[in-house]
N, C-alpha and C positions, 0 to 999 in steps of 0.2 A: 527306553524300550524294555529293558530287563525288569524295571520296576513294574511296568504295565503287565508283563507276563506273570510276575510273581503274584500280583494282586488277583489276576484272573485265575491263576492256578489255585490260589487259596479258595476262591469262590467255588471252583470246580470240585476241589477235594471235599469240601463240606457238602456240596450238593449231591455227591455220590450217595451219601447216607439216606437221602430222602427222595432220590429220583424214582424209586420204586412206586412212590405214591402218585406219580404223574399219570393222569388219565389221557389216553389218546383217543381222538374221535374217529368214528368210522368214516371212510371215504365217501363223500357225496359227489355231486356233479362238479367237475373241476372247470373253472373259467380260465381264460387265457392269462388273466392278470393275477390269479391266485387269491382273489379277494373273497371267494366263497367260503373259505375255511376260517372260522373265527375261533380263537382260543377259548376253550370251555373250562379249562382248569390250569393251574400252574404248579410247578414243582417249587419247593422251598429249598434254600440252600445256605447261603452264607450268613455270617453273623455281624453284619454292619459294614462291610467294605463298600466303598462307593462305586457307583456305576460309571463314573467319569474320572478316569485317572490318566487321561492323555496329557502329553506335554506339547505345547505349541499349537496343536490343532483343536484341543478341547474335546477329543474323542477317545473312546476305548478302542484300542487296536490290538490285533493279535500279532505275534512275532512272525516275520516273513521267513519261510522255510527255504528260500533260495531256489525255488523251483520255477521254471518258466512254462511248465505244463499247464494247458488250459483245458478244463473239463467242459466249460460252457461259457458263452457270452450271451447275455440277455439285455435287450434294449428296454429302457424305461422312458419316462416323460422328460421333456426339456433337454434332450440330447444326452441324458445319462446312460452309461453303459456299465453293466456289472459283469466283470470277468471273474469266474470261479476257478481257482487254481488247485484247490484240494478239498477233499471231503474224507476225513480219516477218522476211524474208530479209535477212541482212547481206551486205556486199560480200565477206567472206571465205569465203562458202559455208556459213553457219550460219542456223538459224532460232531466233530468240529468242521464247519465249512468256512474256508478262508478264500480271500481274493482281493480284488480292488474295485473301487467305484470310480469311474472316470467320467469327466465332463467332456463329451465328444462334440459339444455345441460351440457356438460362437460367443455366447454370453455367460457370465458367471451365474451359477444357479445354486439354490438351496435344495436339499433333499426334501421331497414332499412329506408332510406329517402323516400322510396316508400309509407310508411304509411301516409305521409303528403298529398298524392294526387298529382295532377299536376296543380292545380290552382296557377298561378304565385304569386298572392298577398299573398297566404298562405305560399307557399314554401319559400318566401324570409325572413320569420320570423324564419326559422330553422326547425329542425325535430320536428314534432308534430303528433298527431292523427287526424289531420285535414282532412284526406281522408275518415274518417268513415261516414257511412250513415245509416239511418233507412228506411226501405221500408215497407210501408203500402200496402199490396197486395189488401186488400178490397177497400181502397180508391184510389188505383192506383197512389200513390204518393211516392216520394223519398224525405227524409228530410236530409239536410246537416248540418254539424257542424256550429254553429253560429260564426260570426266574430264581432270584435269591429270596431270602426270607422277607425282604421288604418290597418284593414285587419288581425289582429291577431286572430287566431281561439280560441274559448272558450273551450279549452281542455288542457291537459297536454302537455307541450313543453320542449324542451332541456333536454330530458332524458339522464341520465348518462350511461356509459358502465355498463352493468349488469353482476355481477359475477355469477358463477354457483350456483344454489340454491337460489339466492337472488331475491327479488321482489321489484317492484316500484309501489306505488299507482297511479292510473290514473283516469281521469274523462273526459267526453265529454258532451257538452250541445247542444241540438237540439230544433227546434220549436216543440211544442207538437201536435201530431196527434189529431183528434177528440176524445172526451171522450169515444165514442163508440168503439174505437180501443183499444183492450186490448193486442194484440200481434203484434209484428213487426219483420222483419228480420234485424239483425244487420250485417253489412258488413264493413270490413276493409281490404284495400289492403295487400296482402301477407298472410292473415289469412283466415281460413275457415269461412263460414257464419254460423249464428245460429239464431234460433227463440227465442226471449225473451219476457217476460210478463212485461207490464207497470203497475205500481201501482200508486195509488193516483188519 
């Protein structure tokens, strides 16, 4: 887990220098599953670190912060349940959303490829949570998951098949909305949307 965090931290640190170039789209009509917002551009960041550094599960996972607080729970397809436990601003101007994806159904399931979004550069790196967005209704902007220089989304990737009752830790990194923005709408394709509070 320390190795995963170090690799992710390296990507984040390098992405700081180019996050200013990220274009955020204006908010359009928001659907319940968050599929209306398509990534129009991407931030560049790291210099060749891989997007899949997980051990055992084959997934990129963020370190767990030991908190049991739940900001939101959103239901997806096939019995999947996403519990968001934190959305915190980092010093470098990012928001990291962390939580866990649980299979609340009776059968083992794979996460739908639709959660990756439909941006070609992201999709070619495999299943990820790259389709997630944060919507700042006050600022009328939509924020997309950050990418590194090779187009890999800075989020959990290559998630395994999830057994009934099992959970997989997940994370997503976005450009940070203005400090005055304390709440945003979290949207992920195939999942319901939810309002979450940003800390830090």
